[in-house]
Every structure is written in C-alpha cells, then in structure tokens.
C-alpha positions in Angstrom: 0.0 0.0 0.0 2.9 2.3 0.7 4.1 1.9 -2.9 0.8 3.2 -4.2 0.9 6.2 -1.9 4.3 7.1 -3.4 3.0 7.1 -6.9 -0.4 8.7 -6.1 0.1 11.4 -3.5 -2.8 12.9 -1.7 -3.6 16.3 -3.2 -5.4 18.8 -1.1 -7.0 21.7 -2.9 -6.9 24.7 -0.7 -8.4 28.1 -0.8 -7.8 31.4 0.8 -10.1 30.4 3.6 -8.2 27.3 4.5 -4.9 29.2 4.1 -6.0 31.9 6.7 -7.3 29.2 8.9 -4.0 27.3 8.8 -2.0 30.5 9.4 -4.2 31.2 12.4 -4.0 27.7 13.8 -0.3 27.0 13.1 1.4 30.4 13.5 -0.7 33.1 15.2 -2.3 31.0 18.0 1.1 29.6 19.2 2.6 33.1 19.2 -0.4 34.4 21.2 -0.1 31.6 23.7 3.7 32.3 24.1 3.0 36.0 24.5 0.3 35.2 27.1 2.7 33.1 29.0 5.4 35.8 29.0 2.9 38.4 30.1 1.7 36.2 33.0 5.2 35.4 34.1 6.1 39.2 34.0 3.0 40.0 35.9 3.7 37.4 38.6 7.3 38.6 38.8 6.0 42.1 39.5 3.6 40.8 42.2 6.4 38.8 43.8 8.7 41.9 43.7 5.9 44.1 45.1 5.1 41.7 48.0 8.7 40.7 48.9 10.0 44.2 49.1 7.3 45.8 51.3 9.8 48.0 53.1 11.7 49.4 50.1 9.6 52.0 48.3 11.8 52.0 45.1 11.5 48.2 44.7 7.7 48.4 45.3 7.4 51.0 42.6 9.3 48.8 40.2 7.0 45.9 41.1 4.0 48.1 40.4 5.5 48.9 36.9 6.0 45.2 36.2 2.4 44.5 37.2 1.1 47.3 35.0 3.1 46.2 31.9 2.1 42.6 32.5 -1.6 43.6 32.5 -1.1 45.7 29.4 0.6 42.8 27.6 -2.4 40.5 28.6 -4.9 43.1 27.3 -2.9 43.4 24.0 -2.9 39.6 23.5 -6.6 39.4 24.2 -7.1 42.1 21.6 -5.1 40.2 19.0 -6.9 37.0 19.7 -10.3 38.8 19.5 -9.4 40.4 16.1 -8.3 37.1 14.7 -11.6 35.5 15.8 -13.5 38.4 14.2 -11.6 37.9 10.9 -12.3 34.1 10.9 -15.9 34.6 11.8 -16.4 37.3 9.1 -14.9 35.0 6.4 -17.0 32.1 7.8 -13.9 29.9 8.3 -14.2 27.0 10.7 -11.5 24.6 11.9 -13.7 21.6 11.0 -13.4 22.2 7.2 -9.8 20.8 7.1 -8.8 17.2 8.1 -5.1 16.8 7.3 -5.0 13.2 8.7 -7.5 12.0 6.2 -6.3 14.3 3.4 -9.7 15.9 3.1 -10.7 19.6 2.6 -14.4 20.3 2.7 -15.0 23.4 0.6 -18.4 25.0 0.0 -20.0 24.4 -3.4 -18.9 26.6 -6.2 -21.7 28.8 -7.6 -20.5 31.2 -10.3 
C-alpha cells in the first residue's frame, strides 16, 4: 500500500479560507499563547517583587510597573486573539473544514 501512496500522492486543494485558517492555527495561535505566558510570568514577577520588598519603596514602585506592563501585555494579546476571531468569523472559516490526517478539505459548493 505504501508503494501506491508514493506514486499517487494525496492532493489537497486549498483556498484562501483554508490558508487563513491554517495560518491562524499553526502560526498566530502559538505566538499568542507564548506572549500570554510571557505576560503572565512578567505580571507574577511584579507581584512577587511588590510583595517581597514591602519595606523598600523604590522596589515596590518597580514591582508596580511590572504588574502594570504585565496587565497591558495581557490586554494586547486578548485584543489580537479577538481580532483574529472576528476575521475568521467574518470570512466564515471554521477549523472543521480541514482534516489533514484524512487528506480531506471540505469546501463550499462553487456557484458562479
């Protein structure tokens, strides 16, 4: 059976919708998750710095700044995620249209 797969490869016909869906799923979502993780770590570092240096006002101020920038990073990432979801919903793109394991792409019927 492997020999036949070598001579007759699976061909997936893709459209702009599936391209955008794949870019979102394979590139943008992992970047957003990584940025979320970095923002949360930065926020938690600021909280730790704020709490552990309760006597030193300069260190507390620096901890407040880390907390603020961590929250700003989280808000920005939520905005990016929301914008990508709006784009996907506007173009009526769903993740269920593509099944790479089976080699199937379900496209809507073409009506010229």
